[in-house]
N, CA, C and O atoms as a Maestro MAE file, in Angstrom:
{
 s_m_m2io_version
 :::
 2.0.0
}

f_m_ct {
 s_m_title
 :::
 protein
 m_atom[308] {
  # First column is atom index #
  i_m_mmod_type
  r_m_x_coord
  r_m_y_coord
  r_m_z_coord
  i_m_residue_number
  s_m_chain_name
  s_m_pdb_residue_name
  s_m_pdb_atom_name
  i_m_atomic_number
  :::
  1 25 -34.198 -70.895 -36.040 1 A "UNK " " N  " 7
  2 3 -33.169 -71.378 -37.996 1 A "UNK " " CA " 6
  3 2 -32.357 -70.605 -37.623 1 A "UNK " " C  " 6
  4 15 -32.832 -69.564 -37.168 1 A "UNK " " O  " 8
  5 25 -30.984 -70.713 -37.630 2 A "UNK " " N  " 7
  6 3 -29.891 -69.621 -37.808 2 A "UNK " " CA " 6
  7 2 -29.413 -69.175 -38.846 2 A "UNK " " C  " 6
  8 15 -29.574 -69.801 -39.893 2 A "UNK " " O  " 8
  9 25 -28.707 -67.982 -38.816 3 A "UNK " " N  " 7
  10 3 -29.182 -66.844 -39.787 3 A "UNK " " CA " 6
  11 2 -27.449 -67.324 -40.278 3 A "UNK " " C  " 6
  12 15 -26.601 -67.458 -39.397 3 A "UNK " " O  " 8
  13 25 -27.102 -67.544 -41.759 4 A "UNK " " N  " 7
  14 3 -25.848 -67.476 -42.309 4 A "UNK " " CA " 6
  15 2 -24.620 -66.696 -42.311 4 A "UNK " " C  " 6
  16 15 -24.506 -65.652 -42.954 4 A "UNK " " O  " 8
  17 25 -23.735 -67.183 -41.618 5 A "UNK " " N  " 7
  18 3 -22.743 -66.249 -41.636 5 A "UNK " " CA " 6
  19 2 -21.530 -65.771 -42.032 5 A "UNK " " C  " 6
  20 15 -20.641 -65.011 -41.649 5 A "UNK " " O  " 8
  21 25 -21.901 -66.711 -43.216 6 A "UNK " " N  " 7
  22 3 -20.530 -66.378 -44.119 6 A "UNK " " CA " 6
  23 2 -19.218 -67.094 -43.838 6 A "UNK " " C  " 6
  24 15 -18.376 -66.987 -44.730 6 A "UNK " " O  " 8
  25 25 -18.754 -68.091 -42.329 7 A "UNK " " N  " 7
  26 3 -18.443 -68.431 -42.046 7 A "UNK " " CA " 6
  27 2 -18.769 -70.533 -41.075 7 A "UNK " " C  " 6
  28 15 -18.518 -71.322 -40.164 7 A "UNK " " O  " 8
  29 25 -19.448 -70.234 -42.271 8 A "UNK " " N  " 7
  30 3 -19.930 -71.650 -41.904 8 A "UNK " " CA " 6
  31 2 -18.815 -72.495 -42.672 8 A "UNK " " C  " 6
  32 15 -19.253 -73.594 -43.011 8 A "UNK " " O  " 8
  33 25 -17.428 -72.259 -43.051 9 A "UNK " " N  " 7
  34 3 -16.481 -73.841 -43.726 9 A "UNK " " CA " 6
  35 2 -15.556 -74.247 -43.061 9 A "UNK " " C  " 6
  36 15 -14.608 -74.983 -43.336 9 A "UNK " " O  " 8
  37 25 -16.126 -73.299 -41.386 10 A "UNK " " N  " 7
  38 3 -14.651 -73.765 -40.074 10 A "UNK " " CA " 6
  39 2 -15.988 -74.649 -39.337 10 A "UNK " " C  " 6
  40 15 -15.610 -75.375 -38.418 10 A "UNK " " O  " 8
  41 25 -16.690 -74.665 -39.470 11 A "UNK " " N  " 7
  42 3 -18.096 -76.364 -38.636 11 A "UNK " " CA " 6
  43 2 -16.894 -77.194 -39.266 11 A "UNK " " C  " 6
  44 15 -16.324 -76.942 -40.327 11 A "UNK " " O  " 8
  45 25 -16.622 -78.282 -38.347 12 A "UNK " " N  " 7
  46 3 -16.123 -79.512 -38.449 12 A "UNK " " CA " 6
  47 2 -14.617 -79.709 -38.557 12 A "UNK " " C  " 6
  48 15 -14.092 -80.822 -38.556 12 A "UNK " " O  " 8
  49 25 -13.791 -78.271 -38.673 13 A "UNK " " N  " 7
  50 3 -12.662 -78.143 -38.751 13 A "UNK " " CA " 6
  51 2 -11.489 -78.006 -38.192 13 A "UNK " " C  " 6
  52 15 -11.109 -76.835 -38.162 13 A "UNK " " O  " 8
  53 25 -10.655 -78.906 -37.661 14 A "UNK " " N  " 7
  54 3 -9.821 -79.334 -36.223 14 A "UNK " " CA " 6
  55 2 -8.761 -78.825 -36.799 14 A "UNK " " C  " 6
  56 15 -8.514 -78.776 -38.004 14 A "UNK " " O  " 8
  57 25 -7.757 -78.215 -35.371 15 A "UNK " " N  " 7
  58 3 -6.450 -77.843 -34.862 15 A "UNK " " CA " 6
  59 2 -6.284 -78.539 -34.044 15 A "UNK " " C  " 6
  60 15 -6.876 -78.861 -33.014 15 A "UNK " " O  " 8
  61 25 -4.583 -79.037 -35.006 16 A "UNK " " N  " 7
  62 3 -4.060 -79.838 -34.116 16 A "UNK " " CA " 6
  63 2 -2.654 -79.620 -33.233 16 A "UNK " " C  " 6
  64 15 -1.856 -80.520 -33.498 16 A "UNK " " O  " 8
  65 25 -2.446 -79.232 -32.836 17 A "UNK " " N  " 7
  66 3 -1.364 -78.387 -31.689 17 A "UNK " " CA " 6
  67 2 0.129 -79.760 -31.905 17 A "UNK " " C  " 6
  68 15 -0.258 -80.851 -32.324 17 A "UNK " " O  " 8
  69 25 1.482 -79.633 -31.652 18 A "UNK " " N  " 7
  70 3 2.173 -80.283 -32.005 18 A "UNK " " CA " 6
  71 2 2.705 -80.590 -30.596 18 A "UNK " " C  " 6
  72 15 3.933 -80.677 -30.557 18 A "UNK " " O  " 8
  73 25 2.377 -80.685 -30.000 19 A "UNK " " N  " 7
  74 3 1.540 -81.336 -28.645 19 A "UNK " " CA " 6
  75 2 0.894 -82.808 -28.394 19 A "UNK " " C  " 6
  76 15 1.195 -83.800 -27.730 19 A "UNK " " O  " 8
  77 25 -0.503 -82.295 -29.574 20 A "UNK " " N  " 7
  78 3 -1.372 -83.423 -29.845 20 A "UNK " " CA " 6
  79 2 -2.527 -82.576 -28.912 20 A "UNK " " C  " 6
  80 15 -3.560 -82.914 -29.490 20 A "UNK " " O  " 8
  81 25 -2.818 -81.948 -28.142 21 A "UNK " " N  " 7
  82 3 -4.028 -81.243 -27.909 21 A "UNK " " CA " 6
  83 2 -4.515 -80.277 -28.799 21 A "UNK " " C  " 6
  84 15 -3.625 -79.468 -29.063 21 A "UNK " " O  " 8
  85 25 -6.011 -79.940 -29.601 22 A "UNK " " N  " 7
  86 3 -6.639 -80.035 -30.289 22 A "UNK " " CA " 6
  87 2 -8.005 -78.952 -30.003 22 A "UNK " " C  " 6
  88 15 -8.703 -79.218 -29.025 22 A "UNK " " O  " 8
  89 25 -8.425 -77.571 -30.979 23 A "UNK " " N  " 7
  90 3 -9.475 -77.024 -31.127 23 A "UNK " " CA " 6
  91 2 -9.943 -77.763 -32.453 23 A "UNK " " C  " 6
  92 15 -9.202 -78.146 -33.358 23 A "UNK " " O  " 8
  93 25 -11.733 -77.923 -32.361 24 A "UNK " " N  " 7
  94 3 -12.442 -78.119 -32.651 24 A "UNK " " CA " 6
  95 2 -13.441 -77.410 -33.088 24 A "UNK " " C  " 6
  96 15 -13.972 -77.162 -32.005 24 A "UNK " " O  " 8
  97 25 -14.511 -76.571 -34.362 25 A "UNK " " N  " 7
  98 3 -15.071 -76.038 -34.327 25 A "UNK " " CA " 6
  99 2 -16.059 -76.422 -34.569 25 A "UNK " " C  " 6
  100 15 -16.310 -76.912 -35.669 25 A "UNK " " O  " 8
  101 25 -17.224 -76.279 -33.282 26 A "UNK " " N  " 7
  102 3 -18.847 -77.313 -33.618 26 A "UNK " " CA " 6
  103 2 -19.455 -76.779 -34.286 26 A "UNK " " C  " 6
  104 15 -19.208 -77.047 -35.462 26 A "UNK " " O  " 8
  105 25 -20.181 -76.108 -34.138 27 A "UNK " " N  " 7
  106 3 -20.798 -75.131 -34.711 27 A "UNK " " CA " 6
  107 2 -20.851 -73.541 -34.451 27 A "UNK " " C  " 6
  108 15 -20.220 -73.262 -33.431 27 A "UNK " " O  " 8
  109 25 -21.406 -72.454 -35.061 28 A "UNK " " N  " 7
  110 3 -21.971 -71.129 -35.338 28 A "UNK " " CA " 6
  111 2 -23.215 -70.808 -35.598 28 A "UNK " " C  " 6
  112 15 -23.838 -70.932 -36.653 28 A "UNK " " O  " 8
  113 25 -23.584 -70.340 -34.467 29 A "UNK " " N  " 7
  114 3 -24.337 -70.191 -34.379 29 A "UNK " " CA " 6
  115 2 -25.426 -68.042 -34.039 29 A "UNK " " C  " 6
  116 15 -25.081 -67.156 -33.257 29 A "UNK " " O  " 8
  117 25 -26.624 -68.055 -35.013 30 A "UNK " " N  " 7
  118 3 -26.884 -66.304 -34.023 30 A "UNK " " CA " 6
  119 2 -27.466 -66.135 -33.110 30 A "UNK " " C  " 6
  120 15 -28.151 -66.993 -32.552 30 A "UNK " " O  " 8
  121 25 -27.356 -65.256 -32.838 31 A "UNK " " N  " 7
  122 3 -29.019 -64.793 -31.504 31 A "UNK " " CA " 6
  123 2 -28.998 -63.844 -32.536 31 A "UNK " " C  " 6
  124 15 -28.455 -63.261 -33.475 31 A "UNK " " O  " 8
  125 25 -30.104 -64.096 -31.629 32 A "UNK " " N  " 7
  126 3 -31.071 -62.359 -31.964 32 A "UNK " " CA " 6
  127 2 -30.344 -60.856 -31.385 32 A "UNK " " C  " 6
  128 15 -30.679 -59.747 -31.801 32 A "UNK " " O  " 8
  129 25 -29.422 -61.075 -30.472 33 A "UNK " " N  " 7
  130 3 -29.186 -58.830 -30.709 33 A "UNK " " CA " 6
  131 2 -27.925 -58.832 -31.550 33 A "UNK " " C  " 6
  132 15 -26.961 -58.231 -31.074 33 A "UNK " " O  " 8
  133 25 -27.753 -59.572 -33.039 34 A "UNK " " N  " 7
  134 3 -27.661 -59.797 -33.636 34 A "UNK " " CA " 6
  135 2 -25.950 -60.064 -33.815 34 A "UNK " " C  " 6
  136 15 -25.249 -59.592 -34.710 34 A "UNK " " O  " 8
  137 25 -25.536 -60.901 -32.764 35 A "UNK " " N  " 7
  138 3 -24.088 -62.262 -32.887 35 A "UNK " " CA " 6
  139 2 -23.515 -63.218 -33.078 35 A "UNK " " C  " 6
  140 15 -24.136 -63.948 -33.850 35 A "UNK " " O  " 8
  141 25 -22.835 -63.512 -32.839 36 A "UNK " " N  " 7
  142 3 -22.561 -64.510 -34.083 36 A "UNK " " CA " 6
  143 2 -21.881 -65.660 -32.756 36 A "UNK " " C  " 6
  144 15 -20.909 -65.130 -32.219 36 A "UNK " " O  " 8
  145 25 -22.244 -67.216 -32.106 37 A "UNK " " N  " 7
  146 3 -21.564 -67.469 -31.299 37 A "UNK " " CA " 6
  147 2 -20.803 -69.041 -31.759 37 A "UNK " " C  " 6
  148 15 -21.399 -69.739 -32.580 37 A "UNK " " O  " 8
  149 25 -19.547 -69.490 -31.204 38 A "UNK " " N  " 7
  150 3 -19.659 -70.061 -32.295 38 A "UNK " " CA " 6
  151 2 -18.559 -71.098 -30.721 38 A "UNK " " C  " 6
  152 15 -17.726 -70.804 -29.863 38 A "UNK " " O  " 8
  153 25 -19.443 -72.547 -31.280 39 A "UNK " " N  " 7
  154 3 -18.944 -73.148 -30.333 39 A "UNK " " CA " 6
  155 2 -18.191 -74.139 -30.620 39 A "UNK " " C  " 6
  156 15 -18.401 -74.708 -31.691 39 A "UNK " " O  " 8
  157 25 -17.046 -74.643 -29.688 40 A "UNK " " N  " 7
  158 3 -15.331 -75.513 -30.491 40 A "UNK " " CA " 6
  159 2 -15.310 -76.684 -28.571 40 A "UNK " " C  " 6
  160 15 -15.879 -76.493 -27.497 40 A "UNK " " O  " 8
  161 25 -14.509 -77.605 -28.991 41 A "UNK " " N  " 7
  162 3 -14.457 -77.919 -28.578 41 A "UNK " " CA " 6
  163 2 -12.846 -77.753 -28.571 41 A "UNK " " C  " 6
  164 15 -12.151 -77.514 -29.558 41 A "UNK " " O  " 8
  165 25 -12.374 -77.946 -27.132 42 A "UNK " " N  " 7
  166 3 -11.127 -78.117 -26.499 42 A "UNK " " CA " 6
  167 2 -10.412 -79.005 -26.597 42 A "UNK " " C  " 6
  168 15 -10.940 -79.306 -27.667 42 A "UNK " " O  " 8
  169 25 -9.271 -80.146 -26.425 43 A "UNK " " N  " 7
  170 3 -8.685 -81.245 -25.571 43 A "UNK " " CA " 6
  171 2 -7.133 -80.751 -25.473 43 A "UNK " " C  " 6
  172 15 -6.098 -80.554 -26.108 43 A "UNK " " O  " 8
  173 25 -7.793 -80.699 -24.127 44 A "UNK " " N  " 7
  174 3 -6.186 -80.855 -23.378 44 A "UNK " " CA " 6
  175 2 -5.716 -81.900 -22.760 44 A "UNK " " C  " 6
  176 15 -6.463 -82.336 -21.884 44 A "UNK " " O  " 8
  177 25 -4.686 -82.477 -22.923 45 A "UNK " " N  " 7
  178 3 -3.656 -83.245 -21.888 45 A "UNK " " CA " 6
  179 2 -5.052 -84.277 -22.101 45 A "UNK " " C  " 6
  180 15 -6.054 -84.045 -22.778 45 A "UNK " " O  " 8
  181 25 -4.666 -85.716 -21.110 46 A "UNK " " N  " 7
  182 3 -5.462 -86.629 -21.089 46 A "UNK " " CA " 6
  183 2 -7.213 -86.104 -20.246 46 A "UNK " " C  " 6
  184 15 -7.480 -85.226 -19.425 46 A "UNK " " O  " 8
  185 25 -7.722 -86.722 -20.669 47 A "UNK " " N  " 7
  186 3 -9.385 -86.181 -20.487 47 A "UNK " " CA " 6
  187 2 -10.427 -85.759 -21.384 47 A "UNK " " C  " 6
  188 15 -10.330 -85.442 -22.569 47 A "UNK " " O  " 8
  189 25 -11.509 -85.806 -20.587 48 A "UNK " " N  " 7
  190 3 -12.880 -85.440 -21.673 48 A "UNK " " CA " 6
  191 2 -12.547 -83.867 -22.389 48 A "UNK " " C  " 6
  192 15 -11.868 -82.991 -21.852 48 A "UNK " " O  " 8
  193 25 -13.021 -83.803 -23.346 49 A "UNK " " N  " 7
  194 3 -12.454 -82.220 -24.219 49 A "UNK " " CA " 6
  195 2 -13.218 -81.504 -23.581 49 A "UNK " " C  " 6
  196 15 -14.078 -82.146 -22.977 49 A "UNK " " O  " 8
  197 25 -13.270 -80.172 -23.433 50 A "UNK " " N  " 7
  198 3 -14.579 -79.196 -22.770 50 A "UNK " " CA " 6
  199 2 -14.782 -78.587 -24.173 50 A "UNK " " C  " 6
  200 15 -14.103 -78.622 -25.199 50 A "UNK " " O  " 8
  201 25 -15.987 -78.005 -23.844 51 A "UNK " " N  " 7
  202 3 -17.301 -77.255 -24.894 51 A "UNK " " CA " 6
  203 2 -17.106 -75.728 -24.550 51 A "UNK " " C  " 6
  204 15 -17.137 -75.559 -23.331 51 A "UNK " " O  " 8
  205 25 -16.892 -74.427 -25.357 52 A "UNK " " N  " 7
  206 3 -16.186 -73.423 -25.216 52 A "UNK " " CA " 6
  207 2 -17.582 -73.153 -26.112 52 A "UNK " " C  " 6
  208 15 -18.231 -73.907 -26.837 52 A "UNK " " O  " 8
  209 25 -17.775 -71.600 -25.702 53 A "UNK " " N  " 7
  210 3 -17.990 -70.324 -26.428 53 A "UNK " " CA " 6
  211 2 -17.902 -68.780 -26.519 53 A "UNK " " C  " 6
  212 15 -17.826 -67.908 -25.653 53 A "UNK " " O  " 8
  213 25 -17.937 -68.748 -27.826 54 A "UNK " " N  " 7
  214 3 -17.424 -67.531 -27.782 54 A "UNK " " CA " 6
  215 2 -18.114 -66.577 -28.930 54 A "UNK " " C  " 6
  216 15 -18.652 -67.133 -29.887 54 A "UNK " " O  " 8
  217 25 -18.104 -65.477 -28.859 55 A "UNK " " N  " 7
  218 3 -18.522 -64.685 -30.023 55 A "UNK " " CA " 6
  219 2 -17.403 -64.728 -30.977 55 A "UNK " " C  " 6
  220 15 -16.284 -65.075 -30.599 55 A "UNK " " O  " 8
  221 25 -17.691 -64.333 -32.414 56 A "UNK " " N  " 7
  222 3 -17.783 -64.617 -33.907 56 A "UNK " " CA " 6
  223 2 -16.292 -63.960 -33.515 56 A "UNK " " C  " 6
  224 15 -15.373 -64.779 -33.502 56 A "UNK " " O  " 8
  225 25 -16.096 -63.167 -33.332 57 A "UNK " " N  " 7
  226 3 -15.245 -61.089 -33.559 57 A "UNK " " CA " 6
  227 2 -14.117 -61.732 -31.937 57 A "UNK " " C  " 6
  228 15 -12.944 -61.371 -31.855 57 A "UNK " " O  " 8
  229 25 -14.795 -62.710 -30.786 58 A "UNK " " N  " 7
  230 3 -13.729 -62.946 -29.974 58 A "UNK " " CA " 6
  231 2 -12.613 -64.700 -30.440 58 A "UNK " " C  " 6
  232 15 -11.442 -65.077 -30.396 58 A "UNK " " O  " 8
  233 25 -13.868 -65.188 -30.812 59 A "UNK " " N  " 7
  234 3 -12.856 -66.336 -31.497 59 A "UNK " " CA " 6
  235 2 -11.624 -66.648 -32.894 59 A "UNK " " C  " 6
  236 15 -10.867 -67.559 -33.228 59 A "UNK " " O  " 8
  237 25 -11.983 -65.367 -33.355 60 A "UNK " " N  " 7
  238 3 -11.879 -65.210 -34.698 60 A "UNK " " CA " 6
  239 2 -10.059 -64.336 -34.291 60 A "UNK " " C  " 6
  240 15 -8.986 -64.398 -34.892 60 A "UNK " " O  " 8
  241 25 -10.433 -63.696 -33.177 61 A "UNK " " N  " 7
  242 3 -9.005 -62.445 -32.137 61 A "UNK " " CA " 6
  243 2 -8.296 -63.564 -32.228 61 A "UNK " " C  " 6
  244 15 -7.315 -63.688 -32.961 61 A "UNK " " O  " 8
  245 25 -8.834 -64.588 -31.363 62 A "UNK " " N  " 7
  246 3 -7.848 -65.545 -30.009 62 A "UNK " " CA " 6
  247 2 -7.223 -66.474 -31.286 62 A "UNK " " C  " 6
  248 15 -6.079 -66.560 -31.734 62 A "UNK " " O  " 8
  249 25 -8.550 -67.155 -31.681 63 A "UNK " " N  " 7
  250 3 -7.599 -68.122 -33.121 63 A "UNK " " CA " 6
  251 2 -7.771 -68.582 -33.860 63 A "UNK " " C  " 6
  252 15 -7.358 -69.707 -34.143 63 A "UNK " " O  " 8
  253 25 -9.096 -67.247 -35.044 64 A "UNK " " N  " 7
  254 3 -9.279 -66.910 -35.683 64 A "UNK " " CA " 6
  255 2 -7.593 -67.356 -36.944 64 A "UNK " " C  " 6
  256 15 -7.795 -67.403 -38.157 64 A "UNK " " O  " 8
  257 25 -6.248 -67.600 -36.420 65 A "UNK " " N  " 7
  258 3 -4.997 -67.579 -37.529 65 A "UNK " " CA " 6
  259 2 -4.607 -68.529 -37.332 65 A "UNK " " C  " 6
  260 15 -3.397 -68.706 -37.477 65 A "UNK " " O  " 8
  261 25 -5.756 -69.966 -36.754 66 A "UNK " " N  " 7
  262 3 -5.498 -70.990 -36.740 66 A "UNK " " CA " 6
  263 2 -5.662 -71.535 -37.530 66 A "UNK " " C  " 6
  264 15 -5.018 -72.451 -38.041 66 A "UNK " " O  " 8
  265 25 -7.071 -70.805 -37.916 67 A "UNK " " N  " 7
  266 3 -7.891 -71.739 -38.875 67 A "UNK " " CA " 6
  267 2 -7.696 -70.651 -40.892 67 A "UNK " " C  " 6
  268 15 -8.603 -70.454 -41.701 67 A "UNK " " O  " 8
  269 25 -6.157 -70.216 -41.009 68 A "UNK " " N  " 7
  270 3 -6.297 -68.793 -41.888 68 A "UNK " " CA " 6
  271 2 -6.127 -70.038 -42.857 68 A "UNK " " C  " 6
  272 15 -5.462 -71.068 -42.972 68 A "UNK " " O  " 8
  273 25 -7.008 -69.406 -43.408 69 A "UNK " " N  " 7
  274 3 -6.938 -69.651 -45.393 69 A "UNK " " CA " 6
  275 2 -6.723 -68.354 -46.646 69 A "UNK " " C  " 6
  276 15 -6.227 -68.807 -47.678 69 A "UNK " " O  " 8
  277 25 -6.816 -67.891 -46.659 70 A "UNK " " N  " 7
  278 3 -7.015 -66.285 -46.397 70 A "UNK " " CA " 6
  279 2 -7.835 -65.607 -45.821 70 A "UNK " " C  " 6
  280 15 -7.971 -65.893 -44.632 70 A "UNK " " O  " 8
  281 25 -8.570 -64.644 -46.279 71 A "UNK " " N  " 7
  282 3 -9.192 -63.286 -45.364 71 A "UNK " " CA " 6
  283 2 -10.457 -64.638 -45.682 71 A "UNK " " C  " 6
  284 15 -10.445 -65.366 -46.675 71 A "UNK " " O  " 8
  285 25 -11.407 -64.690 -44.621 72 A "UNK " " N  " 7
  286 3 -12.544 -65.504 -44.262 72 A "UNK " " CA " 6
  287 2 -13.186 -64.356 -44.986 72 A "UNK " " C  " 6
  288 15 -12.625 -63.271 -45.132 72 A "UNK " " O  " 8
  289 25 -14.660 -64.705 -45.536 73 A "UNK " " N  " 7
  290 3 -15.603 -64.082 -46.295 73 A "UNK " " CA " 6
  291 2 -16.184 -64.180 -45.313 73 A "UNK " " C  " 6
  292 15 -16.502 -65.151 -44.627 73 A "UNK " " O  " 8
  293 25 -16.447 -62.388 -45.164 74 A "UNK " " N  " 7
  294 3 -17.364 -61.561 -44.200 74 A "UNK " " CA " 6
  295 2 -18.919 -61.789 -44.196 74 A "UNK " " C  " 6
  296 15 -19.449 -62.095 -45.264 74 A "UNK " " O  " 8
  297 25 -19.515 -61.688 -43.311 75 A "UNK " " N  " 7
  298 3 -20.561 -62.189 -42.415 75 A "UNK " " CA " 6
  299 2 -22.191 -61.790 -43.505 75 A "UNK " " C  " 6
  300 15 -22.403 -60.669 -43.970 75 A "UNK " " O  " 8
  301 25 -22.643 -62.369 -43.598 76 A "UNK " " N  " 7
  302 3 -23.505 -61.977 -44.679 76 A "UNK " " CA " 6
  303 2 -25.038 -61.083 -43.749 76 A "UNK " " C  " 6
  304 15 -25.485 -61.266 -42.616 76 A "UNK " " O  " 8
  305 25 -25.319 -60.456 -44.479 77 A "UNK " " N  " 7
  306 3 -26.503 -59.892 -44.117 77 A "UNK " " CA " 6
  307 2 -28.000 -59.865 -44.185 77 A "UNK " " C  " 6
  308 15 -28.631 -59.009 -43.566 77 A "UNK " " O  " 8
  :::
 }
 m_bond[307] {
  # First column is bond index #
  i_m_from
  i_m_to
  i_m_order
  :::
  1 1 2 1
  2 2 3 1
  3 3 4 2
  4 3 5 1
  5 5 6 1
  6 6 7 1
  7 7 8 2
  8 7 9 1
  9 9 10 1
  10 10 11 1
  11 11 12 2
  12 11 13 1
  13 13 14 1
  14 14 15 1
  15 15 16 2
  16 15 17 1
  17 17 18 1
  18 18 19 1
  19 19 20 2
  20 19 21 1
  21 21 22 1
  22 22 23 1
  23 23 24 2
  24 23 25 1
  25 25 26 1
  26 26 27 1
  27 27 28 2
  28 27 29 1
  29 29 30 1
  30 30 31 1
  31 31 32 2
  32 31 33 1
  33 33 34 1
  34 34 35 1
  35 35 36 2
  36 35 37 1
  37 37 38 1
  38 38 39 1
  39 39 40 2
  40 39 41 1
  41 41 42 1
  42 42 43 1
  43 43 44 2
  44 43 45 1
  45 45 46 1
  46 46 47 1
  47 47 48 2
  48 47 49 1
  49 49 50 1
  50 50 51 1
  51 51 52 2
  52 51 53 1
  53 53 54 1
  54 54 55 1
  55 55 56 2
  56 55 57 1
  57 57 58 1
  58 58 59 1
  59 59 60 2
  60 59 61 1
  61 61 62 1
  62 62 63 1
  63 63 64 2
  64 63 65 1
  65 65 66 1
  66 66 67 1
  67 67 68 2
  68 67 69 1
  69 69 70 1
  70 70 71 1
  71 71 72 2
  72 71 73 1
  73 73 74 1
  74 74 75 1
  75 75 76 2
  76 75 77 1
  77 77 78 1
  78 78 79 1
  79 79 80 2
  80 79 81 1
  81 81 82 1
  82 82 83 1
  83 83 84 2
  84 83 85 1
  85 85 86 1
  86 86 87 1
  87 87 88 2
  88 87 89 1
  89 89 90 1
  90 90 91 1
  91 91 92 2
  92 91 93 1
  93 93 94 1
  94 94 95 1
  95 95 96 2
  96 95 97 1
  97 97 98 1
  98 98 99 1
  99 99 100 2
  100 99 101 1
  101 101 102 1
  102 102 103 1
  103 103 104 2
  104 103 105 1
  105 105 106 1
  106 106 107 1
  107 107 108 2
  108 107 109 1
  109 109 110 1
  110 110 111 1
  111 111 112 2
  112 111 113 1
  113 113 114 1
  114 114 115 1
  115 115 116 2
  116 115 117 1
  117 117 118 1
  118 118 119 1
  119 119 120 2
  120 119 121 1
  121 121 122 1
  122 122 123 1
  123 123 124 2
  124 123 125 1
  125 125 126 1
  126 126 127 1
  127 127 128 2
  128 127 129 1
  129 129 130 1
  130 130 131 1
  131 131 132 2
  132 131 133 1
  133 133 134 1
  134 134 135 1
  135 135 136 2
  136 135 137 1
  137 137 138 1
  138 138 139 1
  139 139 140 2
  140 139 141 1
  141 141 142 1
  142 142 143 1
  143 143 144 2
  144 143 145 1
  145 145 146 1
  146 146 147 1
  147 147 148 2
  148 147 149 1
  149 149 150 1
  150 150 151 1
  151 151 152 2
  152 151 153 1
  153 153 154 1
  154 154 155 1
  155 155 156 2
  156 155 157 1
  157 157 158 1
  158 158 159 1
  159 159 160 2
  160 159 161 1
  161 161 162 1
  162 162 163 1
  163 163 164 2
  164 163 165 1
  165 165 166 1
  166 166 167 1
  167 167 168 2
  168 167 169 1
  169 169 170 1
  170 170 171 1
  171 171 172 2
  172 171 173 1
  173 173 174 1
  174 174 175 1
  175 175 176 2
  176 175 177 1
  177 177 178 1
  178 178 179 1
  179 179 180 2
  180 179 181 1
  181 181 182 1
  182 182 183 1
  183 183 184 2
  184 183 185 1
  185 185 186 1
  186 186 187 1
  187 187 188 2
  188 187 189 1
  189 189 190 1
  190 190 191 1
  191 191 192 2
  192 191 193 1
  193 193 194 1
  194 194 195 1
  195 195 196 2
  196 195 197 1
  197 197 198 1
  198 198 199 1
  199 199 200 2
  200 199 201 1
  201 201 202 1
  202 202 203 1
  203 203 204 2
  204 203 205 1
  205 205 206 1
  206 206 207 1
  207 207 208 2
  208 207 209 1
  209 209 210 1
  210 210 211 1
  211 211 212 2
  212 211 213 1
  213 213 214 1
  214 214 215 1
  215 215 216 2
  216 215 217 1
  217 217 218 1
  218 218 219 1
  219 219 220 2
  220 219 221 1
  221 221 222 1
  222 222 223 1
  223 223 224 2
  224 223 225 1
  225 225 226 1
  226 226 227 1
  227 227 228 2
  228 227 229 1
  229 229 230 1
  230 230 231 1
  231 231 232 2
  232 231 233 1
  233 233 234 1
  234 234 235 1
  235 235 236 2
  236 235 237 1
  237 237 238 1
  238 238 239 1
  239 239 240 2
  240 239 241 1
  241 241 242 1
  242 242 243 1
  243 243 244 2
  244 243 245 1
  245 245 246 1
  246 246 247 1
  247 247 248 2
  248 247 249 1
  249 249 250 1
  250 250 251 1
  251 251 252 2
  252 251 253 1
  253 253 254 1
  254 254 255 1
  255 255 256 2
  256 255 257 1
  257 257 258 1
  258 258 259 1
  259 259 260 2
  260 259 261 1
  261 261 262 1
  262 262 263 1
  263 263 264 2
  264 263 265 1
  265 265 266 1
  266 266 267 1
  267 267 268 2
  268 267 269 1
  269 269 270 1
  270 270 271 1
  271 271 272 2
  272 271 273 1
  273 273 274 1
  274 274 275 1
  275 275 276 2
  276 275 277 1
  277 277 278 1
  278 278 279 1
  279 279 280 2
  280 279 281 1
  281 281 282 1
  282 282 283 1
  283 283 284 2
  284 283 285 1
  285 285 286 1
  286 286 287 1
  287 287 288 2
  288 287 289 1
  289 289 290 1
  290 290 291 1
  291 291 292 2
  292 291 293 1
  293 293 294 1
  294 294 295 1
  295 295 296 2
  296 295 297 1
  297 297 298 1
  298 298 299 1
  299 299 300 2
  300 299 301 1
  301 301 302 1
  302 302 303 1
  303 303 304 2
  304 303 305 1
  305 305 306 1
  306 306 307 1
  307 307 308 2
  :::
 }
}
């Protein structure tokens, strides 16, 4: 069972870059060490999309601006 993160609104969102490459959030999961992990797909050029996983803080720091709809809600305790 996953602990709610408050960031579920990002699941399923896709950002498409000007060159056609894209990034899509697949899931946000809680791990027992109080850390959330974000699983996402990245398509760069032709071929199969790559599946990557980052901590929530790393993901937001790197890609959060692509999905900015104002300040996202803080994770719920």
